[in-house]
N, C-alpha and C positions, 0 to 999 in steps of 0.2 A: 273790663275783664269778662271773659266768657266762662260761665258756669255750665256744667252738664248735669241735668237732672235725669237720672237713669232709673228705670223701673223694669224689672223682669216681668214680662207679660205672661209668658208661659214657658215653664221648664218642668213639666208636670208628669211626663211618662216616657218610658222607653218600651219599644216593641221588640221583643227578642224571639228569634226562631231557634228551635232545638231539634236536632235529629234524634233518632231512637237511642243513639249512644250518648245522648245528652251533650254532644258538642254543639256549641252555639254557632250558627251559620251567619247571622247578620243582626244588626241593630238599627233602629230608626228613631230619631229624636227631632221633633219640631221645636222651634224656639222663636221668641219674639222679645223685643226690647224697645225702649224709647230713649233717645239721646238728643241733645240740642243739635249736634252736627248732622245726624242722619234722619231725625224725626222718627217715625215708626220704622223699625227694622224687623224683618221677618226672614225665616229660612228653615232649613232642615239639614240634619246630619244623617248620612247613611254609611254604615261600615260593614264590609264583607270580611269574614274570617275564613282562613283556609287551614284545614287540618294537616299537620305535618305527616310525612310518610313514616317516620319512625318516632317512637315514644322518646320524650326528652328533648326533641328539637324545638326550636322557636316557632311560634305560630305566625304565619304571614297574614297581612290584612291590607285592605284598600279602603281609604277614606274618601268620601264624597261630601263636600260642603257647598251648599248653594244658599245665597242670601240676597235680598233686595231691600230697598227702602222706598218710602213714599216720595223721596226726592229724585227718583229715577236712577238710582245707583244700583249696580248689579255686580256680583262677584261669584265666581265658580272656582272651586279648588278640588283637584284630584291628587291624592297623595298615597301611592302604593308603598307599603313597607314590607319588602319581600326578603325572606331568608331562603337561600337556594344552595344546592350542592352540599347537603348535610350541614348547613349553617356556616360553610366556608365563605360564602358570598352573601353580603347584606347590601340591599339597594333600598334606600329610604328617599324616594324621589318626591318632587312636588311640581305640579303644573297649575298655574294661576291664570285665569282670564278675568280681567277687571274692566268695568266702566264705572268710574267713581269720581266724585268731586273731592278734591284735596285742598288743603290750606298750605300756603307758602309762608314759611317762617324765616325770621332773621337767622343767619348762620351762626352756630356756636351756642354756648351755654348761657349767653346773655339774653335778656328779653323776657317777656311774660307770655301769656297764652294767646295774645291777640296776633292773628296772622297779618302779614304784609298784603297778601292778595289771596284770592281763591281761583282755582282753575279746574277744568275737567280733564281727565286723563283716561285713555283707553290703552291697555297694554296686555301682552302675553308674556309670561315669565316661566322659565323651566329650569330646574336644578336636578341633576342626577349624580349622586355620589355612589361610587362602587367601593365598598369596604371589603377587604379580603384578609384571610389569615392562612393562606397556603404556605406551608413550610414552617409555621409557627407551632410549637408544642401546645397541646390542649390546655395545659395548666398555666399558660401565659396569656392574659387577657388583652392581647395587642392585635390591632388590625391596621392595615395600610391600604392605600388605594388612590384613585383618581377622581376628580370632580369635573363635570361638564355643566356649564351654567350660561344662560343667555336670556336676553330680553329684547322685545321690540315695543316701543312706546310712542304714543301720539299725545303730547301735552298741548292743550289749547291755551298757550300763554302769549302775551304780547311780544312782538319782535324786539322790544327794547331790552328784554332780559337776555343775559348771556346764553351762549349756545348750550351750555351744560344744563340749563333749565328747560330747554325745549325738547322736541321729539328726536328720536333716533333709535339706533339699535347697538347692541354689543353682544359678543359671543366669546367665551373663554374656557380655559381648562387649567387644571392645576393638580395638586397632590394634597393628601391628608393623612394624618396619623391619629389613631384612636386607642385609648386605654380605657376599658370598661369593666369594672369590677362591681357594678351595682347588682342588687339582688332581684330587681324587676325592671323591665323596660318601660313600663307605663306608670308605676307608682313605687319608686324605689324608697326603701326605708333604711338601708345600710349599704356601705361600700363607697365607691368613688368612680368618677368619670372625668376624663380629660381628652380634649381633641385640639389639634392644631391643623390649620389648612392655609394654603396660599394659592390664589387663583389669578391668572393673567388674562386680560381682556383686550380684544381688538374690535374694530368696527368704527362707528362714529365716535365712540368714546374709548380711548386707549388708556387703561389704568390697571392697577392690580390691588387686591385686598389680602390682608392677613388677619386671621381670626383665631383667638385662643378662648376656649370654653372649658372651665374647670368647675367641678361640682363635688360636694361631699355630703354623704347621708349617714345619719346615725339614729338608732332608736333611743327614746328617752324613757317615758313611763306611761302607763295606762293607754297603751297602743299609740301614743303620740310619737312622731318622729320629726327630726330636724333635717332640713335641707338648706345647704349654703352654696352659693355659686358666685363665680367671678367670670365676667365676660369682657374681653378686650378685643377691640377691632381697629384696624388701620386701613384707610383707603388712600392710595398714593397715585400720583400722576398729574399731568397738566390739564387733563380733560375728564375729571371725575364727574359723572352725571349726578343730578340732584338726588335721585333715589338711591345712589350707591354710597353716599356719605355715611360715616360711622355714627350711630346713635340709636335711640330706642325705636322699636317697631310698634310699640303700643299694645302688643298682644302677648308676647312671651318675655320681652325685655322692657321693663318699666311699663307695666300695665296701666291703662287708663288715660294715656295721652295719645294725641294724633301722631301718626307716623310722619317723620320729617322735622319735628320740633327738636331743638337743641342738637342738631346733627352737625358734625364737623369731620375733619380728616382723622381725628383720634377720638376714641371714646372708651370709657371704663364704666361698667355697670356692676354693682354689688347687689346680691339678692340673698334674703334670709326668709325662711318659711317654716312654720310649724303645721304638720298635717296629722289628721286623726280621722279614722272611720267613725261614723256615728251609729246609724241603724239602717236596716233594710239595705237599700242601694245608696244611701247618702253618706257623704263625708264632708269635712270642713277644713279650712285652712285659715291661718293668720299670717300675713306677710309684710315685709318691709324691703324697700329698694332704694338705692342711691345711685346717682349718675354724675359724671363729669365729662366734658368734651372740650377740645381745643384744637387749633391747627397744628400744634407740635407737641410731642411728648414732654418736652422740657417745660411747657406752660400748663400741662394738664392739671397739676395739683394746686395751681394758683387760681384756677377758674372756679366759678360758682358751683356749689354742690346742690343738686336738686334731689328731692326725696319723695317717696310715696309709701303710704301705709294703707293697709286694708284687710279685708277678709273675703272669703269666697265659699260658695257651695259647690258640691260635687254630686253628680248622679252617675252611678255605674252603668255603663252600657254593656259591659261584659264583666261579671263579677269574678270569674275564674282568672281572667287576664288582668284584672284591676284597671280596666280601661274606663276612664271617667270623661264625661262632658263637664265643662267647668264654666262658672259664672263668677267673676271677681268684681268687687266694688272697691274702689280705691280713692284716697284723698291725697292729692298731689300738691306738694309745697304748702299744705295747710289751707288751700283755698279753691282747689279745682277737683270736682267729683267726676270720676270716670268709671265706665263699665266695660268689661271684656267678656265676650261669650266665645268659647272655642272648644276644641277637642284636645285631650291629653294635657299633662301638666306643663307649666311654663318652663320648667327646667328640671 
């Protein structure tokens, strides 16, 4: 069994720029960690903030995350979060460029943490959702829109593996619906959020995905708040690529495991988290997660349940916007230790 011994090497300061009107223009945060999978991991987060044209409108931002490892792995992520046309149009896009070594796991919820194989993968991935509320009264927190998503990947796997395990590309589009009544976009403490989307893909891999994301937030006591989430995903088609199966991503959904483990055509993930500001720019969380996956919905609740518990530290890169960098340490199935370093909350 593979154990991960994770140490946060540096999460020590944020560099924040302020204009004369005290509006924060950008933040920079270097980070480092050690895990068994990546060895020494290092990188930095850079966030740009854009002042809205009118008071009361949402602040737009652009995230830049770059990381590398001593195993020769590299990742670059660009994520603009733009509020346009007096907040009638919201674009929360993502562009990933990766050269990474991945583990190949047995499909489904069975199996332990040991991979079947390891392989190198280079890919570019883009997702652009357009959320709109044109024609919707301001007192109704409903948005609708379209999604464009695509990927081109080169997996260095042996030819004996099925086609869906190897390289190729897909490009697709679909629709989404969002209800958002949370009190803050980055650190919600009350309200609720729900979204549903369906995306159809063509190219080398013809398939489609359906995703339901439901969240509930409630204040408790002593500035502590509760966050609860349910994430359901379905990937259907005769040619679903390896990276498009439903399951944990290891960063936001089921933190602390490698992406690809326990993935199948159906997956359910439950999340529960207690959040509390501490002092200065610091905050802390305690969380628990559970996961089930199966090839069919009728089999889902008969499959093994995997669980994760842990805690995390937060460092505010923008106090007024409650935008945090996060580092989470988790214990998965009572025997696997994992670490996650990322920007913004998991859900």
